[in-house]
C-alpha positions in Angstrom: 70.7 91.0 114.9 67.3 89.8 113.8 67.0 92.6 111.3 70.4 91.6 109.9 69.4 88.0 109.5 66.1 88.9 107.8 67.9 91.3 105.5 70.4 88.7 104.6 67.8 86.1 103.6 65.8 88.7 101.7 69.0 89.6 99.8 69.7 85.9 99.0 66.1 85.4 97.8 66.2 88.4 95.5 69.6 87.4 94.2 68.3 83.9 93.3 65.2 85.4 91.5 67.3 87.9 89.6 69.9 85.3 88.6 67.2 83.0 87.4 65.7 85.8 85.3 69.1 86.6 83.8 69.8 82.9 83.2 66.6 82.6 81.2 67.6 85.6 79.1 70.9 83.9 78.3 69.1 80.7 77.3 66.7 82.6 75.1 69.6 84.4 73.5 71.3 81.0 72.8 68.2 79.8 71.0 68.1 82.9 68.8 71.8 82.8 67.9 71.5 79.1 66.8 69.4 80.1 63.9 71.7 80.4 60.9 70.8 83.9 59.7 72.6 87.1 58.8 74.0 88.8 61.9 74.5 92.6 62.3 76.7 93.8 65.1 79.1 96.5 66.4 82.7 95.7 67.3 83.2 96.6 71.0 86.9 95.7 71.6 90.3 95.8 70.1 91.5 92.7 68.2 93.0 89.7 69.9 95.3 87.7 67.7 94.8 83.9 67.7 96.8 81.3 65.9 94.5 81.0 62.9 92.0 83.8 63.5 91.4 87.2 64.9 88.9 87.6 67.8 86.8 90.6 68.7 84.0 91.2 71.3 80.9 91.9 69.3 77.5 93.4 70.4 74.9 91.7 68.1 72.2 94.3 67.3 70.2 92.3 64.7 69.6 88.7 64.0 67.9 88.3 60.6 65.3 91.1 60.5 64.8 91.3 64.3 66.7 93.5 66.7 68.9 92.0 69.5 71.2 93.0 72.3 73.6 90.1 72.8 77.3 90.1 73.4 79.5 87.3 71.8 83.0 86.7 70.7 83.5 86.9 67.0 86.3 84.9 65.5 87.2 85.8 61.9 89.4 83.2 60.1 92.6 84.7 58.8 93.7 88.3 59.1 91.2 91.1 59.5 91.4 94.8 60.2 88.4 96.1 62.1 88.3 98.8 64.8 86.1 99.6 67.8 82.8 101.0 66.6 82.7 99.3 63.2 79.2 98.0 62.3 79.4 94.8 60.3 77.1 92.3 58.7 78.0 88.6 58.2 76.9 85.0 58.1 78.5 82.8 60.7 78.4 79.6 62.7 77.3 80.0 66.4 78.9 77.7 69.0 77.2 77.5 72.4 80.0 77.1 75.0 80.5 73.7 76.7 79.8 73.1 80.4 82.2 71.2 82.6 82.6 67.7 81.1 84.3 66.3 84.3 83.2 66.9 87.9 84.7 70.2 89.1 86.3 70.7 85.7 86.6 73.9 83.7 83.2 75.3 82.8 83.6 77.4 79.6 79.9 78.4 79.7 80.3 79.9 83.2 83.5 81.5 82.2 81.9 83.3 79.3 78.8 84.3 81.2 80.9 85.7 84.0 82.3 88.1 81.3 78.9 88.9 79.9 79.4 86.7 76.8 76.9 84.1 75.7 79.0 82.2 73.1 81.3 82.3 70.1 80.5 83.1 66.4 82.9 82.0 63.7 83.0 83.4 60.2 85.4 83.8 57.3 84.1 87.0 55.8 82.5 90.2 57.1 81.0 93.3 55.4 81.6 96.7 57.0 78.4 98.7 56.7 79.1 101.6 59.1 81.8 103.2 61.3 82.0 105.1 64.6 78.9 103.4 66.2 80.3 102.7 69.6 80.4 104.7 72.9 82.8 107.7 72.9 84.4 106.7 76.3 85.1 103.1 75.2 86.3 104.2 71.7 88.8 106.6 73.3 90.0 103.9 75.7 90.5 101.5 72.8 92.5 104.1 70.8 94.7 104.8 73.8 95.2 101.1 74.3 96.5 100.9 70.8 98.8 103.9 71.3 100.3 102.4 74.5 100.8 99.0 72.8 102.5 100.5 69.8 104.7 102.7 72.0 105.8 99.7 74.0 106.4 97.5 70.9 108.4 100.2 69.2 110.7 100.8 72.2 111.1 97.6 74.2 113.6 95.2 72.5 112.6 91.7 73.6 109.1 90.6 72.5 108.4 88.7 75.8 109.2 91.9 77.8 106.8 93.8 75.5 104.0 91.3 76.2 104.6 91.3 80.0 104.6 95.1 80.2 101.3 95.3 78.2 99.9 92.7 80.6 101.0 94.7 83.6 99.7 98.0 82.4 96.5 96.9 80.6 95.7 93.5 81.9 96.1 91.9 78.5 98.0 88.7 78.8 96.9 87.0 75.5 100.2 87.7 73.8 102.4 86.2 76.5 103.9 82.8 75.5 102.4 79.8 77.2 105.6 78.7 78.9 106.2 82.2 80.3 102.6 82.5 81.5 102.9 79.2 83.3 106.0 80.5 85.1 104.0 83.4 86.4 101.2 81.1 87.4 103.4 78.5 89.1 105.4 81.1 91.0 102.1 82.7 92.2 102.8 85.9 90.4 100.0 85.8 87.8 98.0 88.5 89.7 100.7 91.0 88.5 99.4 90.5 84.9 95.9 91.5 86.1 95.2 95.2 86.8 94.1 95.6 90.4 94.3 97.8 93.5 98.0 98.3 93.3 97.7 99.8 89.8 94.9 102.0 90.9 96.9 103.3 93.9 99.7 104.4 91.5 97.2 106.0 89.1 95.8 108.1 92.0 99.3 109.0 93.1 100.3 110.1 89.5 97.1 112.1 88.9 97.3 113.8 92.3 100.9 114.8 91.7 100.3 116.2 88.2 97.2 118.2 89.3 98.9 119.5 92.4 101.8 120.6 90.2 99.4 122.5 88.0 98.0 124.2 91.1 94.6 122.6 90.8 92.5 122.9 94.0 92.0 119.9 96.3 88.3 119.5 95.6 88.7 119.8 91.8 91.6 117.3 92.0 89.3 114.7 93.8 86.6 115.2 91.2 89.0 114.8 88.3 90.6 111.7 89.9 87.1 110.0 90.2 86.4 110.7 86.5 89.9 109.4 85.6 89.3 106.2 87.6 86.1 105.6 85.7 88.0 106.0 82.4 90.8 103.8 83.6 88.2 101.0 84.1 87.5 101.1 80.4 91.2 101.4 79.5 91.9 98.2 81.5 89.1 96.3 79.8 86.7 96.6 82.8 87.8 93.3 84.5 86.1 92.6 87.9 89.4 93.2 89.8 90.0 96.6 88.2 86.3 97.6 88.6 86.4 96.6 92.3 89.5 98.7 92.9 88.3 101.7 90.9 84.8 101.8 92.4 86.1 101.4 96.0 88.7 104.1 95.4 86.1 106.4 93.8 83.7 105.9 96.8 86.5 106.6 99.2 87.5 109.8 97.4 83.8 110.8 97.1 83.2 110.4 100.8 86.2 112.5 101.6 85.0 115.1 99.2 81.7 115.6 101.1 83.5 115.2 104.5 82.1 111.8 105.3 84.0 108.8 106.8 84.5 106.0 104.4 84.2 102.3 105.5 86.2 99.8 103.4 83.8 96.9 104.0 80.8 99.0 102.9 82.8 100.2 99.9 83.4 96.5 99.0 79.7 95.6 99.3 78.7 98.6 97.1 81.3 97.8 94.5 80.2 94.2 94.4 76.6 95.2 93.9 77.6 97.6 91.1 79.3 94.7 89.3 76.8 92.0 90.1 73.5 93.8 89.4 74.1 94.1 85.6 75.6 90.6 85.4 75.1 88.3 88.5 77.2 85.6 86.7 80.3 87.8 87.4 80.4 86.1 90.8 81.8 83.0 88.9 84.7 85.1 87.6 88.1 83.9 89.0 89.3 87.5 89.1 86.2 88.6 91.0 86.5 85.8 93.6 90.3 86.2 94.2 90.2 90.0 94.2 87.4 90.3 96.8 88.7 87.4 98.9 92.3 88.8 99.0 91.0 92.3 99.8 88.7 91.1 102.6 91.7 89.1 104.0 93.9 92.2 104.0 91.3 94.4 105.6 90.5 92.0 108.4 93.9 90.4 109.1 96.4 93.1 108.5 95.4 95.2 111.6 95.8 92.0 113.8 99.3 91.2 112.5 100.5 94.8 112.3 100.6 95.9 115.9 102.2 99.2 116.9 105.7 98.8 118.3 107.0 101.4 120.7 110.6 100.8 119.8 113.1 103.6 119.3 115.2 103.2 116.2 118.2 105.5 115.7 118.6 104.8 112.0 115.6 106.5 110.3 116.0 104.8 106.9 116.5 101.4 108.5 113.3 101.9 110.5 111.4 102.9 107.3 112.6 99.9 105.3 112.0 97.5 108.2 108.4 98.7 108.4 108.0 98.5 104.7 109.2 95.0 104.4 107.1 94.0 107.4 104.0 95.6 105.8 104.5 93.8 102.5 105.1 90.5 104.4 101.9 91.0 106.4 99.8 91.9 103.4 101.1 88.8 101.5 100.3 86.5 104.4 96.9 88.0 105.0 95.9 87.6 101.3 97.4 84.1 101.3 95.3 83.0 104.3 92.2 84.4 102.6 92.6 82.7 99.2 94.3 79.5 100.4 91.3 77.2 100.0 90.0 79.0 96.9 93.3 78.4 95.2 93.0 74.7 96.0 89.5 74.7 94.6 90.1 76.7 91.4 93.7 75.7 90.5 94.1 72.3 92.4 97.4 73.7 93.8 98.9 75.1 96.9 102.1 77.1 97.4 104.5 77.6 100.3 106.7 80.2 98.5 103.9 82.6 97.7 105.0 85.1 100.3 108.6 85.1 99.3 108.0 85.5 95.5 105.7 88.4 96.2 108.1 89.9 98.7 110.8 90.0 96.0 108.6 91.3 93.2 107.1 94.0 95.5 110.6 95.7 95.4 110.4 96.4 91.6 106.7 96.1 90.5 105.8 99.6 91.7 108.8 101.1 89.7 107.8 99.0 86.6 104.2 100.3 86.8 105.2 104.0 87.3 107.9 103.9 84.6 105.6 102.0 82.3 102.9 104.6 82.6 105.2 107.5 82.0 107.1 105.8 79.2 103.9 104.9 77.4 103.0 108.5 76.8 103.8 108.9 73.1 106.1 112.0 73.5 109.5 111.0 72.4 112.3 112.8 74.2 115.4 111.0 72.8 117.7 110.6 75.9 114.9 110.5 78.5 112.9 107.9 76.5 116.0 105.7 75.9 116.8 105.7 79.7 113.2 104.9 80.7 112.9 102.0 78.3 116.4 100.6 79.2 115.4 100.6 82.8 112.1 98.9 82.0 113.9 96.3 79.9 116.3 95.6 82.8 113.5 95.4 85.5 111.3 93.2 83.3 114.3 90.8 82.9 114.6 90.6 86.7 110.8 90.0 87.0 111.0 87.2 84.4 113.9 85.6 86.2 112.1 85.7 89.6 109.1 84.0 88.1 111.3 81.3 86.5 113.3 80.7 89.7 110.2 80.3 91.9 108.3 78.4 89.3 111.1 75.7 89.3 111.0 75.3 93.1 109.2 72.1 94.3 107.2 73.9 97.0 105.8 76.6 94.7 103.3 74.4 92.9 102.0 71.4 94.7 99.1 69.6 93.1 96.3 68.7 95.5 92.7 67.4 95.5 90.2 70.2 95.6 88.4 70.6 99.0 84.7 70.2 99.4 82.4 73.2 100.0 81.9 71.9 103.5 85.6 72.0 104.3 86.0 75.5 102.8 83.1 76.7 105.0 84.7 75.1 108.0 88.1 76.8 107.2 86.6 80.3 106.8 84.4 79.7 109.9 87.6 79.0 111.9 89.4 82.1 110.4 86.5 84.4 111.3 86.2 83.0 114.8 89.9 83.6 115.3 89.6 87.2 114.1 86.6 87.7 116.4 88.5 86.4 119.4 91.5 88.5 118.6 89.4 91.7 118.4 87.5 90.7 121.5 90.8 90.3 123.5 92.0 93.7 122.3 88.8 95.4 123.6 89.3 93.8 127.0 92.9 95.1 127.3 
């Protein structure tokens, strides 16, 4: 016990020192970017269309005559056609992000730093000086992103359904209309538009099925799956939620590959370190906080709620569906308990329909993900493709309707005052004490 406490405080001390060092690096980068000089950088993302501009993620490699290694968002006024890996030169206006103007308000500086970005540069003209300067893995991921988006836009009829499917498969929700996005937020279904563990589970299932069909050995299948998960992280823009899911899954498969037992809590800690060591400010990322909180809640609470029942059910299919519905219900309630105070703090809202909206969506979201992944492959087989996209259009219409119905319910989106840190700590202390007592009682039985 003493060793654990000492280790904890050493870890906290090292974290504070490392975070302070990184913070100083960001401040120094801000000072350098404020000087109005000629910037040289490499485009490191696909384009994001804004109302009056086009935005890219840019790795600044030179400021004036001096080298640099700084990531910013580049906003180019009007239309612009640039691709990942293009090296450009330009003069622009650097804007340091604002901090929270009101107490507990949105902190844009923290948001950008949690994504490894220090600020925004705006320009009206760029000069392309080179091409193909980026990493091969990321360039391939960007190209496949474009193929998937083009395939979806050319085959799904309604534009809002196109945007939702792109959000579900790639985690890109920028194109979704504001009102529709608010429906997903208010109905507590916004996590569907962020690639997470559910998507990774389906990816593993598809890869495993395809490789086993090709008669690939089990060990080779596991190795290929791990590499595919690493690639999928880049394809889904490397958000904290998808990195957590992919790293944890990769560790689990790797442990199985060398005949070792995998522990989920240890996998969570390792994945968190992999994410936080390069950028400790990722701990402020909303996706990071919610993803780890919900996963921890599911891991700790699900075994308590899902007790084995020794009942004999004559109807096999009825038993399977009963267990499936119960499992989805328990996972939803477990994650809700885990993120309840965090939602109040981050979004100033609570919901009492969270479980029911997720229960309804769980019946179709898996099918949407699987069909979407298959249909996005740019191989057009007339009848098969038409059937797939018609089914997707129908399921996306149902998903949209569910979000609209639950969004309009009074108990789905109740505004509240954010709780204090002390109240949140008291809440989680109570939850952990309850879990400890439950496990203690089970050992005594």
